[in-house]
C-alpha positions as CSV (number, residue, x, y, z in Angstrom):
1,M,-16.9,-20.7,14.6
2,N,-17.7,-20.0,10.9
3,K,-15.3,-22.6,8.6
4,E,-14.7,-19.6,6.0
5,I,-13.3,-17.5,9.1
6,V,-10.8,-20.1,10.0
7,L,-9.9,-20.5,6.4
8,L,-9.4,-17.0,6.3
9,D,-5.6,-16.2,7.6
10,E,-3.7,-13.3,8.4
11,G,-1.2,-13.6,4.8
12,S,-4.8,-13.1,2.8
13,I,-5.6,-10.0,5.0
14,R,-2.3,-8.8,5.2
15,N,-2.6,-8.8,1.1
16,K,-5.4,-6.1,1.5
17,I,-3.8,-3.8,4.3
18,H,-2.2,-1.1,1.7
19,T,-0.3,2.4,2.5
20,A,-2.1,5.9,2.2
21,R,-0.8,8.9,3.5
22,N,2.2,6.9,5.2
23,L,-0.7,4.8,7.1
24,S,-1.5,1.5,7.1
25,V,-5.3,1.3,5.9
26,M,-7.8,-1.2,4.5
27,I,-10.0,0.2,1.7
28,D,-14.1,-0.1,2.2
29,E,-14.0,-2.3,-0.7
30,D,-11.8,-5.1,0.7
31,L,-13.6,-4.6,4.2
32,A,-17.1,-5.0,3.0
33,E,-15.8,-8.6,1.1
34,L,-14.3,-9.3,4.5
35,Y,-17.5,-8.9,6.3
36,E,-19.6,-9.9,4.0
37,V,-21.5,-6.9,3.4
38,T,-21.8,-5.0,0.5
39,T,-19.2,-2.0,0.3
40,F,-22.6,0.6,0.1
41,N,-24.0,-1.0,3.5
42,L,-20.5,-1.1,4.9
43,N,-20.5,2.9,4.1
44,K,-24.0,3.2,5.0
45,A,-23.3,2.0,8.5
46,V,-20.3,4.4,8.8
47,K,-21.8,7.3,7.8
48,R,-25.0,6.6,10.4
49,N,-22.0,6.6,13.2
50,L,-19.8,9.3,11.7
51,E,-18.8,11.0,15.1
52,R,-16.7,7.2,15.8
53,F,-14.4,7.8,12.6
54,P,-12.3,10.8,13.2
55,E,-10.4,11.6,10.4
56,D,-7.2,9.5,11.6
57,F,-9.8,6.3,11.8
58,M,-11.1,6.8,8.5
59,F,-10.7,9.0,5.2
60,Q,-11.4,9.4,1.5
61,L,-8.7,8.9,-0.4
62,S,-8.0,11.6,-2.8
63,P,-8.1,10.7,-6.6
64,E,-4.0,10.7,-7.0
65,E,-3.9,8.3,-4.1
66,F,-7.1,6.2,-5.7
67,K,-5.4,5.8,-8.9
68,S,-1.6,4.8,-7.5
69,L,-3.8,2.3,-5.2
70,R,-5.6,1.2,-8.3
71,F,-2.4,0.5,-10.4
72,Q,-1.0,-1.3,-7.1
73,T,-4.1,-3.8,-6.6
74,G,-5.8,-3.7,-9.7
75,I,-9.4,-2.2,-9.0
76,T,-11.6,-1.8,-11.9
77,K,-11.8,1.1,-13.7
78,E,-14.8,3.2,-13.8
79,S,-15.6,2.8,-17.4
80,R,-15.7,-1.1,-16.5
81,G,-18.5,-1.0,-14.2
82,G,-16.5,-0.5,-11.3
83,R,-16.7,2.7,-8.5
84,R,-17.9,5.8,-9.4
85,Y,-16.7,7.2,-5.9
86,L,-13.4,7.8,-4.0
87,P,-13.1,4.6,-1.5
88,Y,-12.5,5.4,2.0
89,A,-9.7,3.9,3.7
90,F,-9.9,2.6,7.5
91,T,-6.7,2.8,9.4
92,E,-6.1,0.0,12.6
93,Q,-8.4,2.0,15.0
94,G,-10.8,2.9,12.3
95,V,-11.0,-1.3,11.2
96,A,-11.4,-1.8,15.3
97,T,-14.4,0.6,15.1
98,L,-16.4,-1.1,12.5
99,S,-16.9,-4.1,14.4
100,G,-19.0,-2.4,16.9
101,V,-21.0,-0.6,14.0
102,L,-21.5,-3.7,12.0
103,K,-22.5,-5.3,15.3
104,S,-22.8,-9.1,13.9
105,K,-21.0,-12.2,15.0
106,R,-19.0,-12.4,11.4
107,A,-18.0,-8.5,11.9
108,V,-16.4,-9.4,15.7
109,E,-14.3,-12.9,13.9
110,V,-13.5,-11.2,11.3
111,N,-12.1,-8.0,13.1
112,I,-10.0,-10.1,15.2
113,K,-8.3,-11.8,12.4
114,I,-7.7,-8.4,10.6
115,M,-6.4,-7.0,14.3
116,R,-3.7,-9.8,14.6
117,A,-3.0,-9.3,10.8
118,F,-1.9,-5.8,11.7
119,V,-0.2,-6.8,14.9
120,A,1.9,-8.9,12.6
121,M,3.0,-6.9,10.1
122,R,3.6,-4.3,12.9
123,R,6.1,-6.6,14.7
124,F,8.0,-7.8,11.1
125,I,8.7,-3.9,10.8
126,A,9.7,-3.6,14.0
127,S,11.8,-6.8,14.1
128,N,13.7,-6.0,10.9
129,A,14.2,-2.4,11.2
130,Q,18.0,-2.6,10.9
131,I,17.6,-4.4,7.6
132,F,15.6,-1.5,6.1
133,V,17.9,0.8,7.4
134,R,20.9,-0.7,5.8
135,L,18.8,-1.7,2.5
136,D,18.5,2.5,2.4
137,H,22.4,2.7,2.7
138,V,23.7,0.2,0.4
139,E,20.6,2.0,-2.2
140,K,22.0,5.5,-1.5
141,K,25.5,3.9,-2.2
142,Q,24.4,2.2,-5.3
143,V,23.1,5.7,-6.5
144,E,26.0,7.6,-6.3
145,Y,28.4,4.7,-7.8
146,Q,25.9,5.1,-10.9
147,I,26.1,8.8,-10.8
148,K,30.1,8.5,-10.9
149,T,30.1,6.2,-13.8
150,D,27.4,7.7,-15.5
151,E,30.1,10.9,-15.7
152,R,32.7,9.1,-17.1
153,F,30.7,7.5,-19.6
154,D,29.7,10.8,-20.5
155,K,33.6,12.3,-20.8
156,V,34.3,8.9,-22.8
157,F,31.7,9.9,-25.6
158,E,32.8,13.6,-25.4
159,A,36.2,12.3,-26.4
160,I,35.2,10.1,-29.0
161,E,32.6,12.8,-30.4
162,N,35.5,15.6,-30.5
163,K,36.9,15.5,-34.0
164,E,39.9,17.4,-32.9
165,L,41.7,14.7,-30.8
166,K,43.7,12.4,-33.7
167,P,44.9,9.0,-31.9
168,D,48.7,8.0,-32.0
169,K,48.1,4.5,-32.2
170,G,45.5,2.6,-33.8
171,I,43.3,-0.2,-32.9
172,F,44.7,-2.3,-36.1
């Protein structure tokens, strides 16, 4: 097995898994880097086999999704020599299909690592689902408390600005 593939751990792959349309996806550019092919060649292989990639396996990002992803990941801007077209996002099933389309030993080995990373992420989310629910509940309580506090401050500021009120006791 290639030493580089051994060094490629699930953590570094997990950093390349993003969320788009409420799905865990990997971007064509990241996949091309992992498979050691150009993004152009990866997309060309996919286009030759489009029947293997229905929309729930692969889709092209919208301009808004790409902008959000660019902000999150630091993808270069078009004006600086970066991408000139919207990237493709591959779901877990799409990534699994890629190894058959690319037909290389590297693609198969990297694909196994990627599948393990997806599985590890699903396990993490499933095992921590209760924590996420509790955090959501705490966050909602905090928002409610903040709204009440803001209302109280508004009343205090209105009272201070109201010139008709005359204090019966002074500070000094």
